[in-house]
N, C-alpha and C positions, 0 to 999 in steps of 0.2 A: 344208663340209668339216671345220672345226676346232668350227665350231659343235655339229656332230650327236655330237662327241666332247665337250663341256662338256654339254651333256643329258647323257650315259651318266654323266657324272663327278657329276652335282648333280642326279637323279633329282626331286625337291620342291624346287624353283628354282624360279624364271618366266621363267630362261632357258629353259622345257620351250615355251611358248608362243610361244618368240619365232619369226615369223618362219615359224609352222607354222599357227594356227589367223588365220581371217578374223574381216574386222574385219563382215563381215554379204552384204559383196556378192561376186561373182566376185572371181577374183586376176586383176590385171592384169602382163602382163611390158613391161620397159622396154627400150629401150637407151640407153647414157649417150652422150650425142652426142660428148663428146672422148674417152674410153676405147674407146668401141662395147661395154663391159661390158654384159651381162644383167642383170637383177634384177628382183625380185616387188614390187610394189605390195599395197596392200589387206589388209596382214596384222598383224594386233597384233603390237608389239614392246615387251622388258624395258626397254629402258634402264640394263641394268648395264654401266659397265665394268671391276668386277671381273670376272662370269659369260661376256659374251656378246664375243666377239673380233668382231660386227659391229656391235654398238652401240657399241661401244668405238673402234672406227676411225672411226663418223660424227661419233660424239660427239667427239674427238682432234681430229678437222678441224675442226670449229666452235670450237671452243676456243682451237686454233694461230691459227685469225683474229682473236680478242677480244684473242689476246696481240699480234698482231700491229701492231692497232689502238693497244690502250697502250703498247707501247715506240715505237711512230711519232710518237705524241702526245707523249709523255712527253720525246723527242730534241727531238722540235719549240721546245720550250719549254727548253732548255739541258738537260735534265736528261740523268742518267744509268741506267745499271744494270748493279747488281753480280749476281752469280751466287753465293751461300752454298750448300755443302755439307754438311749433317751424316751422319756416320756412327758406326759402332761395331763393336768386334771380339764376334766370335762362333764356337761353334763348332756340328758338325756335330749333336748332337743336343740341341742345344736348342731348347727347347717357344718356339714361333712368337709363341700368344697371350703368356706372359710376357715376350717381347722385345719384344714390341708395347709392352706397361702399361709396362716401365720406358724403353723410347725416348719413352712419350707422358710422362712426367712428368721426363724429362730435358730435352725439350724445352719443356716448361712452365717451367722454376727456369732453364733457359738464357735465356728472352725476357723473363720478369719480373726478370732481376737487375740490379745496378745496371751491372756493364758492360756489357751491350746496350743498355741505355740511356744508357749514354752516348757509346757508339757510332753507337744511331742522331741523338744529338742531333749529335754531332760531322760526320756525314756531311750528314745533311738529311734522313734520309730520311721520304718523306712514303707510306710503304706497302709491302704486302710481300705476294709470290705463291708460297704452298705448297703441292709437290707430293710427294707420296707415295709410295713406288716401294718394290717387292721382288725381288731375284733368286734365286737357287739356285743353291747352287755346292759343292767339295767340304766347306766349313765351312759346311753349311747353308742355312739361312735367312738374309736380306742385308736386312733394312729400311733407307731411307736417306729423307733428305727434300734436294729441291732448293730453293732458295728465290730468288725473282729480287726486290731490294730496289730500288727507284726513289727515290736520291738525287739532289741537286744539288752538294754541296761536291767543290770538289778537296782528296783526302783522299791519305796515301799507304798505300794497301790490304795492302799487305802487314806493317809495321806493325802495322795496324788485325787484320788477320788472326792475328797473333803472340798478342794480348791475348784475342782469341777465342778461339781454342784453349786457353789454360791456362785459362779460364773454363767450356766444354766440355768439358774433362777430368775437372775439379772437380768438375761438376755429374753427370756419367756414374758417374764413384766414386758419388755420396754416394746417387744410384739402384740400385747395385749390378753398375752395365756399367761394362766395360771398353775405353778409346780407344786410338789411337797418334800417337804426335807428327807421324808420316808421312800416316796418313791419315784421321785421324779430324773433321778439319775442312779446308775450301780455299776462301777468297773471292775471286775476281778479277773484274777487268772482264766485260762483257757480252760485248764484243767477243772480248777472250780466249778465252772462253769454246765460245761458236759457232767460231770455230778450231778450238780443241782435240778437238769434238765433229763435226766436218764435216773432219776429218784424212784417215779414209780413204773418207765419203762426201759426202752431201751435208745431212747432220742438221745440222738450225740450233738456234737456242737455242729459238724456238717450240716446236719441234718435240720436243726433246728432253726440255721439261717438258709436254707434255701427249700423247706418242706413245709414251716409251721402253717402255711396259707392254706394248704393241702388236708393236714388231721384235722383230726375231732378237736373244738377248745376242750377249757375245760369247764367242771358246771356250769359255773353261773356267767358265762360268755361263751360265744356262736362264732365263727369265723364266715367269711364270705358262703365258701362253702357246704359248710353248716345250716345256710340258708337253701339251699336246694335238697339237702337230707331231710329237713324240717318240712318243705312242699312234700316231697314223696309219703313223707308219713302222715302229713292233715290234709293236703293240696289245700291250704290256708296261702289264699294271693299274698296278703299281709309280705309273705316272705320270697315272693316273685317282686314286689315293693322294691323293698330292701336290695336284694343283689340288684335290679337294675339302677339306685343309686349310688349304692358303691359302685357301681362296674363305669357308669356317667363320670367318676370323678378319679377315677384309679385308672382308666384306660388312655395310653402313652405314656405311664410314667415307668421309669426303670425299676423294676423288684430287686433285684441285685446290679451293686454299682461299684467295680474295683477302682481303686485311686488309682492314673494313669503309670503305665511304664509295670505295673503290679504281673500282672498277667506275662509279659516277654521276661520278667525277670525269671520270675519260673518255668519258663519254655511252656505255657500253655497256651495253642491256637484261640484265636477270639473265635468264636463263632455266635451267630445271631441265633434265639427263641425260638426263632418260624426255622434257619437250618437243622438244628437238634430238634424240631419236633418234628420234620418231613425224613431224616435219618434214621434206615431199621437198622435199630443197634442192640436187637436182641438174638440168641441164640435157639433157632426154631423152627421145625419142619410145618413141612405146607402139606396142609388135606388135603385140599381141593380147590376147585374154584367155581365159582359164581357168577352166569350170566347176566344180560342186563333184565331178563323179566323176572331171574327168582328175586338179583337185589330191589327192583321197584320192589316188589309184593312186600318185602322184610320194609322198606320204609315206610312205606304207605300203612302199615299194620303197627310201626314205631315201636319194633319188633326187632331190633339192633339187640338189645341185653336179652333178652329172651331166648333169641337163634342161638347167642353164644353160650350160654346156658345148658342149653340142650345136646349142644357140641360136645362138652365138656363131658352130661353127664351119657348119653347115647352114641355120640359121632356123628360123623356130618353127614350122610346116607338118612338118617333115622330124623334129625333135623329141619331137613330139607321135605321129607313128607308132609 
């Protein structure tokens, strides 16, 4: 249902073919063994983490498993994880493209600075994973990054946080951004970050790094996929405009980025988002097949979501009636 709204907002993007066009054969209908949820097979996918809530969900689940492997292997050798968060101040009518440009410059200056190089050496950081996110609230778009730092040395993170915060404020000012002492930078132990993130639910550090753009945001803000949810409830076209504006500026950017050699170090095979989206990973049982005319009728009625709901409630044969 949310994907159908994304198609409406992004008329000329690949999401419009996703799970709509056949790969050349009849359409399979499957039932997930664990959840009993119905889903389609034999359809093209777009593989976009920014545009497609379905591909994003599947890709995030695979990326979460990769992170779990890396975290477990690193900790098994005595390693530690720290969570570094970088953000800045913004206003309601700030242009998202301009914000992202300045934010990119600030990140570059920050990670190339002598201060960060010294911190990296002090902590014995062997690599990092960076996640780019954005939310939207009363002060407009809020781009930010979470960075998992893989390190070994026993250090006092609070003191390091103070040094990094001073540098972050400095580089933000140099590129035309402002940030605050209270919210600009946070550095904490991975375990502390995980406890903070799961305070009100079961959200883990791995999920925060891979799934934050999928979950519903806090009360006073929205994720881009919340724009789609809001349109379903209200049919207010401003949410289509917001989603299209967000996508224009995030399309082509890397949502999850590992430092060079880190995946190889932990024995993780490199896979693109599109490769993950195409791969069937679920343990599932096939319920039946849909021919071209049946599928065409479902698409014409924009009934993919309702059809799957009816399969789960009444079975495939009844749903086809």
